[in-house]
C-alpha angles and dihedrals in degrees: 000000000000092000091051093054091047091050092048091049092048092049091050092048093050092047093051095043092053092052096040098092091049092048093047094053112095116203115239115239115238119251091227111141091189089078089060092047091052095058118120123242113270098022116143112254136178116201120196116199128209087247090065099256121134117202123188125198149111120303118246108169146322133210130187090275107031149018128226125201140152114256119183092339098312131096115248126192120190128186116240093236091060094052123095099178142001119202131186121218127220130181113258102235095178094059090047092050093049094048091045091049091052095048094042092047092051092047092047092049090050092051090047091050090049091051093049092048095046099047142036091215097076126076126216089261086074089077092055092044091050091050092048095047092043092050091051094049092044092050091052093050092043092051091049093051097038125205123247127333128276115205125206126188120251098167132027124174117234 
């Protein structure tokens, strides 16, 4: 038994140590401004300046020399030479689905428990069924709504 655990731990260590350099390497974002210019109106953007500011808003337009977006209800235009990074935001559907499944599963289990307690016609499997159905419905709603915003870099100055 002890040798088996040691062998499993050694195999896990070797597997992780072989992949560690590949996992530690972070890909450099391209300094291609054409990706910024090809954004659609209204997309979520986060612009980091060389001064250290990070402004979030909705994309309006971009030219060869600047970017315009709406930040907290006002229009902002920044010159390309003052920008360190431009990121695009997308809703995180997985987080929404997981949270929705948890809430829906708990609600479904509660409804199933209430049905079992209130009536002699329902078996204990009603609780499990309610949790399963509630988790499915909650995951669907959570995925549709999304939770939070994940940003990924489309432009980084060199």
